[in-house]
C-alpha positions as CSV (number, residue, x, y, z in Angstrom):
1,M,-2.6,14.0,10.2
2,K,-0.9,16.2,12.1
3,S,-3.3,18.1,14.3
4,T,-2.5,21.7,15.4
5,R,-0.6,21.7,18.7
6,T,1.4,25.1,20.7
7,R,3.0,24.4,23.5
8,A,4.9,26.6,26.2
9,I,7.4,25.5,28.0
10,V,6.7,27.6,30.9
11,V,4.2,26.5,33.4
12,T,4.1,28.0,32.1
13,A,-6.5,31.6,27.2
14,T,-9.6,40.6,23.1
15,M,-15.1,46.3,21.1
16,A,-19.3,50.0,18.4
17,L,-18.8,53.6,19.5
18,T,-15.0,54.8,19.2
19,L,-13.9,56.2,22.7
20,S,-11.5,59.1,22.5
21,A,-9.0,58.1,25.3
22,A,-10.5,56.2,27.7
23,A,-9.4,56.7,31.4
24,A,-8.1,53.7,33.5
25,P,-9.6,53.3,36.8
26,T,-7.3,54.3,39.3
27,F,-6.2,51.9,42.2
28,A,-4.2,53.0,44.8
29,A,-0.3,52.3,44.5
30,S,1.5,50.4,47.0
31,S,5.2,48.8,48.2
32,P,6.3,45.3,46.9
33,A,5.1,44.5,50.5
34,A,2.3,45.4,51.2
35,S,0.6,44.8,47.5
36,S,2.0,41.5,48.7
37,R,0.2,41.6,52.1
38,A,-3.1,43.0,50.6
39,A,-3.4,40.8,48.1
40,S,-3.5,38.5,50.6
41,S,-6.0,39.8,52.5
42,A,-7.8,40.6,49.4
43,A,-8.1,37.3,47.8
44,Q,-9.1,36.2,51.3
45,K,-12.0,39.3,51.2
46,Y,-13.0,39.0,47.4
47,T,-14.3,36.3,45.3
48,Y,-12.5,36.3,42.0
49,D,-14.3,33.8,39.3
50,F,-12.5,33.0,36.2
51,R,-15.0,31.3,34.4
52,T,-17.4,33.9,34.6
53,G,-16.0,37.1,35.2
54,A,-17.6,37.7,38.8
55,T,-16.0,39.3,41.5
56,T,-17.3,40.7,45.0
57,D,-14.1,43.4,44.7
58,P,-15.7,46.9,44.4
59,Q,-12.3,48.0,41.9
60,A,-12.3,45.7,40.0
61,A,-16.1,44.9,39.1
62,P,-17.0,48.7,37.2
63,I,-14.7,47.9,34.8
64,V,-14.5,44.3,34.0
65,K,-18.1,44.9,33.4
66,K,-17.0,47.9,31.1
67,L,-15.0,45.3,29.4
68,L,-17.3,42.7,29.6
69,A,-19.8,45.1,27.6
70,A,-17.4,45.5,25.1
71,L,-17.3,41.5,24.3
72,P,-20.4,39.1,22.9
73,K,-22.2,37.4,25.9
74,D,-20.5,34.3,24.8
75,W,-17.2,35.4,25.0
76,Q,-15.3,32.4,27.4
77,A,-17.0,30.1,24.7
78,R,-15.2,31.6,21.7
79,R,-11.9,32.5,23.3
80,A,-12.3,28.9,24.3
81,A,-12.7,27.9,20.9
82,F,-9.8,29.8,19.7
83,L,-7.6,28.1,22.0
84,A,-9.2,24.6,20.8
85,K,-8.5,25.3,17.4
86,T,-5.0,26.4,17.8
87,G,-3.9,24.6,20.8
88,A,-2.8,27.5,22.7
89,E,-2.4,27.5,26.6
90,P,-2.3,30.7,28.9
91,G,0.9,31.2,30.1
92,P,2.6,31.1,33.5
93,V,1.6,34.9,34.4
94,G,-2.1,34.3,34.1
95,R,-2.0,31.1,36.3
96,S,0.3,32.5,38.9
97,I,-1.9,35.3,39.5
98,E,-5.1,33.0,39.0
99,A,-3.5,30.8,41.7
100,Q,-2.7,33.7,43.9
101,L,-6.5,34.6,44.1
102,T,-8.0,31.8,44.5
103,G,-5.2,30.1,46.8
104,A,-3.7,27.1,44.8
105,K,-0.6,25.9,46.3
106,C,2.5,24.5,44.3
107,E,6.1,23.3,45.2
108,P,7.8,27.0,45.0
109,T,10.9,27.2,42.6
110,T,12.4,30.2,41.5
111,L,10.2,30.9,38.6
112,N,7.1,30.7,40.8
113,A,9.1,33.7,42.8
114,Y,10.5,35.7,39.5
115,V,6.7,36.1,38.7
116,E,5.9,37.5,42.1
117,K,8.5,39.9,42.0
118,I,7.5,41.6,38.6
119,T,4.2,41.4,39.3
120,A,4.8,43.0,43.0
121,G,3.5,46.6,43.8
122,I,0.6,45.8,40.9
123,P,-2.9,46.4,42.3
124,L,-4.6,43.2,42.8
125,P,-7.7,44.6,41.1
126,R,-6.1,45.4,37.8
127,L,-4.2,41.9,37.5
128,F,-7.5,40.2,37.9
129,V,-9.0,42.4,35.1
130,L,-6.0,41.8,32.6
131,A,-5.3,37.9,33.6
132,L,-9.7,37.6,33.7
133,V,-9.5,39.3,29.7
134,G,-6.1,37.0,28.5
135,A,-4.3,40.1,27.9
136,F,-0.8,38.4,29.2
137,D,-0.7,36.2,26.6
138,Y,-1.8,38.7,24.0
139,P,1.6,38.9,21.9
140,T,1.2,35.0,22.3
141,Y,-1.8,34.9,20.1
142,D,-0.1,37.7,18.4
143,A,2.7,36.3,17.3
144,L,1.1,32.6,16.5
145,I,-1.4,34.0,13.9
146,Y,0.9,36.8,12.7
147,G,4.4,36.2,13.6
148,S,6.7,36.5,10.7
149,R,10.9,36.1,11.0
150,T,11.4,39.1,8.4
151,D,9.2,41.5,10.5
152,A,11.5,43.7,13.0
153,D,7.9,43.3,15.4
154,Y,9.1,39.4,15.5
155,S,12.8,40.3,15.9
156,L,14.6,37.7,18.5
157,T,15.6,39.3,21.9
158,P,19.4,40.8,21.1
159,G,22.3,38.6,23.2
160,T,20.9,35.4,22.6
161,T,19.9,35.2,19.0
162,G,23.3,33.5,18.7
163,K,22.2,30.4,20.7
164,V,19.1,30.4,19.5
165,R,20.2,30.6,15.7
166,Y,23.2,27.9,17.0
167,T,20.8,25.6,18.8
168,T,18.5,25.5,15.7
169,S,21.2,24.6,13.2
170,V,22.1,21.8,15.7
171,A,18.8,20.5,15.7
172,R,17.9,20.5,12.2
173,G,20.8,18.0,11.6
174,F,20.6,16.0,15.0
175,W,16.7,14.8,14.6
176,D,15.3,12.9,11.8
177,I,12.4,14.5,10.9
178,K,11.0,17.6,8.2
179,S,12.5,20.8,9.9
180,G,13.6,23.0,7.0
181,D,10.6,24.8,7.1
182,I,10.5,25.8,10.8
183,A,10.7,29.2,11.7
184,V,12.1,30.6,14.7
185,M,11.6,34.0,15.9
186,G,10.8,36.6,18.6
187,M,7.8,38.0,20.4
188,H,8.1,41.2,22.6
189,S,5.8,42.6,25.5
190,N,4.9,46.2,23.9
191,M,2.6,44.5,21.8
192,V,0.5,44.6,24.5
193,V,-0.1,48.7,24.1
194,D,-0.3,48.7,19.9
195,R,-3.4,49.7,19.4
196,A,-3.7,47.8,15.7
197,R,-2.3,44.8,16.8
198,V,-4.3,44.4,19.9
199,I,-7.2,45.0,18.0
200,R,-6.6,42.5,15.1
201,T,-5.4,40.2,18.3
202,V,-9.0,40.6,20.0
203,Q,-10.7,40.5,16.6
204,T,-9.3,37.0,16.1
205,I,-9.4,35.6,19.6
206,F,-13.6,36.6,20.0
207,G,-14.4,36.3,16.5
208,V,-15.7,40.4,16.9
209,S,-15.8,43.2,14.5
210,A,-13.4,45.8,14.1
211,A,-15.5,48.5,15.8
212,D,-15.8,46.2,18.9
213,A,-12.5,45.0,18.7
214,A,-11.5,48.9,18.9
215,Q,-13.7,49.9,21.7
216,F,-12.3,47.3,24.2
217,A,-8.7,48.3,23.0
218,D,-9.6,51.7,24.1
219,L,-10.4,50.3,27.4
220,I,-7.5,47.7,27.8
221,I,-4.6,49.9,26.4
222,P,-5.5,52.7,28.5
223,L,-5.6,50.5,31.6
224,I,-2.1,49.2,30.9
225,L,-0.4,52.6,30.1
226,D,-1.8,53.8,33.9
227,T,-0.1,51.3,35.7
228,K,3.3,52.0,36.4
229,Q,4.8,48.6,37.3
230,L,4.1,47.9,33.6
231,R,6.2,50.2,32.6
232,D,4.7,51.5,29.6
233,G,4.0,47.5,28.4
234,N,7.5,46.4,28.6
235,N,7.2,44.3,31.8
236,P,8.1,41.5,30.8
237,M,5.2,39.6,32.0
238,F,3.6,39.9,28.7
239,S,5.8,37.6,26.8
240,L,7.1,35.3,29.6
241,N,6.5,32.4,27.5
242,A,7.8,30.0,24.4
243,F,5.8,28.0,22.2
244,A,6.3,25.8,19.1
245,F,3.2,25.4,16.6
246,T,1.9,23.5,13.9
247,A,-0.9,24.1,11.3
248,E,-0.7,21.6,9.3
249,G,-4.2,20.0,9.2
250,Q,-6.3,22.5,10.8
251,A,-8.7,24.4,8.5
252,G,-8.7,28.0,8.8
253,L,-4.9,28.2,10.2
254,E,-3.9,27.9,6.5
255,G,-0.7,29.8,5.5
256,I,0.2,29.8,8.9
257,G,3.8,28.5,8.4
258,D,5.5,26.0,11.0
259,R,7.0,28.3,14.2
260,I,8.7,28.3,17.5
261,V,8.7,31.5,19.4
262,M,10.7,33.0,22.2
263,G,9.5,35.8,24.2
264,E,11.8,38.8,25.2
265,G,10.1,38.1,28.5
266,M,11.4,34.6,29.0
267,I,14.9,35.5,28.2
268,K,14.7,38.4,30.7
269,A,13.6,35.8,33.5
270,L,16.3,33.6,32.6
271,R,19.0,36.4,32.7
272,D,17.4,37.4,35.9
273,T,16.8,34.3,37.4
274,G,21.1,32.7,36.7
275,N,19.8,30.5,33.7
276,I,21.0,32.6,30.8
277,E,23.9,30.2,30.1
278,V,22.1,27.4,29.0
279,G,18.3,28.3,29.5
280,P,17.6,29.7,25.7
281,Q,19.6,26.2,24.6
282,M,16.8,24.5,26.7
283,V,14.0,26.2,25.7
284,L,14.7,26.1,22.0
285,S,15.4,22.1,22.7
286,H,12.4,21.4,24.4
287,E,10.1,23.4,21.8
288,Y,11.9,21.6,19.3
289,G,11.3,18.7,21.0
290,H,7.6,19.4,20.1
291,H,8.5,19.7,16.2
292,V,9.4,16.2,16.5
293,Q,6.4,14.9,17.8
294,F,4.0,16.9,15.3
295,E,6.1,15.3,12.5
296,N,5.7,11.7,14.4
297,H,2.5,12.5,15.1
298,A,2.8,11.6,18.5
299,Y,-0.2,13.5,20.1
300,P,-2.8,12.1,22.0
301,A,-6.7,12.2,20.2
302,Q,-7.6,13.7,23.4
303,T,-6.7,16.4,25.9
304,S,-6.5,15.9,29.1
305,P,-3.7,16.9,32.5
306,E,-2.0,13.2,31.8
307,N,-1.7,13.9,28.3
308,T,-0.4,17.1,28.0
309,R,1.7,16.2,31.1
310,M,3.0,13.2,29.2
311,M,3.9,15.5,25.7
312,E,5.6,17.9,27.9
313,L,7.9,15.7,29.7
314,M,8.2,14.1,26.4
315,A,9.7,17.5,25.0
316,D,12.1,18.3,28.0
317,A,13.4,14.5,27.7
318,Y,13.8,15.5,23.8
319,G,15.4,19.0,25.0
320,A,18.0,17.5,27.4
321,Y,18.9,14.5,24.8
322,L,19.9,17.2,22.2
323,D,21.6,19.6,24.8
324,S,23.9,16.6,26.0
325,H,24.8,14.1,23.4
326,R,27.9,14.4,21.9
327,E,26.4,15.2,18.4
328,G,24.3,17.2,19.3
329,L,25.3,20.6,22.2
330,N,27.6,18.3,24.1
331,F,26.6,20.1,27.6
332,N,29.1,19.5,30.0
333,A,27.9,18.1,33.3
334,E,27.4,21.8,35.1
335,R,25.9,22.5,32.0
336,V,23.8,19.8,31.7
337,N,22.9,20.4,36.0
338,G,21.6,23.8,34.4
339,A,19.5,22.5,32.2
340,I,17.9,20.0,35.0
341,A,17.5,23.0,36.9
342,L,15.8,25.0,34.4
343,A,13.2,21.7,33.5
344,H,12.7,22.3,37.6
345,L,11.8,26.1,37.5
346,V,8.8,26.0,34.9
347,G,7.0,22.8,36.4
348,D,4.0,23.5,38.0
349,C,1.4,22.0,39.8
350,A,-2.3,22.2,38.8
351,V,-2.6,18.5,38.3
352,N,-6.5,18.3,37.2
353,N,-5.8,21.3,34.3
354,P,-6.1,20.3,30.8
355,G,-2.7,22.1,30.6
356,H,-0.7,20.5,33.6
357,H,2.6,20.4,32.5
358,G,4.6,18.1,35.4
359,T,5.5,19.3,38.3
360,P,8.9,20.6,39.1
361,S,10.3,17.5,40.2
362,Q,8.4,15.5,37.5
363,R,9.8,17.9,34.5
364,A,13.3,17.8,36.4
365,A,13.5,14.3,36.3
366,A,12.2,13.4,32.5
367,A,15.2,16.1,31.7
368,S,18.1,14.1,33.7
369,W,16.4,11.1,31.9
370,G,16.8,12.8,28.8
371,A,20.5,14.0,29.4
372,S,21.6,10.1,31.3
373,L,20.1,8.5,27.6
374,A,22.1,10.8,26.0
375,K,25.7,10.5,27.9
376,S,25.0,6.7,27.0
377,N,25.1,6.8,23.7
378,G,28.2,7.6,23.0
379,T,28.1,9.0,19.4
380,T,25.4,7.1,18.4
381,V,21.5,9.4,17.8
382,L,18.6,7.0,18.1
383,P,16.3,7.8,15.7
384,S,13.8,9.9,17.7
385,K,10.5,7.5,17.7
386,Q,12.6,5.1,19.6
387,V,13.6,7.6,22.4
388,Q,9.7,8.2,22.1
389,A,9.4,4.8,23.0
390,L,11.6,4.5,25.4
391,F,10.7,7.3,27.4
392,L,7.2,5.9,27.8
393,K,8.6,2.8,29.3
394,A,9.9,5.3,31.9
395,L,7.4,7.6,32.3
396,P,6.0,5.9,35.1
397,A,8.9,6.0,37.3
398,I,9.4,9.6,36.2
399,L,6.1,10.4,37.7
400,K,6.4,9.0,40.9
401,H,9.4,11.7,41.6
């Protein structure tokens, strides 16, 4: 039986006395360059513990205290249980901020630089607070549980709707799996300032009452609105993600249909980094590859960095195979190279993290392998399980990159 799995392509886991218009804490604004220097200095001067929420930062500590007072003492365990149940993973922004604060290093990518760009000027204490409570992933969790392709709140991003729908249509006829029930929809950054949606998302993540969730929302939403660079919640950092999801076989998630969700922040990132020509197709193809894995029961029983990396690299291979095959999207050499470059862009170096997706070089190698296999097959489309078997044989060589 299929287990619940949510997988994001990006490198890419929320309360009671009602407060009236809770005031956000005041942090000094700064220029991007000054912010970068201040972030580096602060990261060396203060400690930021993402496990417990403890921090020596005098600006962050009091607001963390208020937020955590609205959550149960076992809030971390409850969030972990939600993530384990759904298979959800934190997106790239939260991970990037955590890496910045903890000094983690990785091979430079365009996406890393982009995340730094869209977070520039935001006071570091505020980034810590938002990342700690998972606010950058609220649109993901909202779309995962409540999304509907017939609801305007989950519409696809204008300008790429045609590419996404065409790729979905081709994928359905290309892969040998049951796929007619996969809904493709979008998610939008400004969900994070929609009080009703934040409240229900917080209730879902932490299992708290509506009153407690409202107390939390009335603290976190003003914090976002008070941050100029977050643009009233319209900063792409809140939806810089894409994921595939199935709830089949998971108690408590009945009624949530199979889906692929494309974040408007991811689409904007593709456009801003010069990857919009093939980016939406490659992202959709990768996520569709996860549904191939779901249907083929390919996921290992245990979650580990090695197993997650294997499945993500396999999805890269599946995606590039679809994009490059003559009977698929039939990308030419230039577009194939663009797809491989995109795979490199979303790699990460969190090799010991259960959500590790593969390094930039490994992801590019997996996509290159899938594209080469497709071009060598002519008009023959290999069964998906055969592609999987061939990929697993090639994996040791891919991991050497």
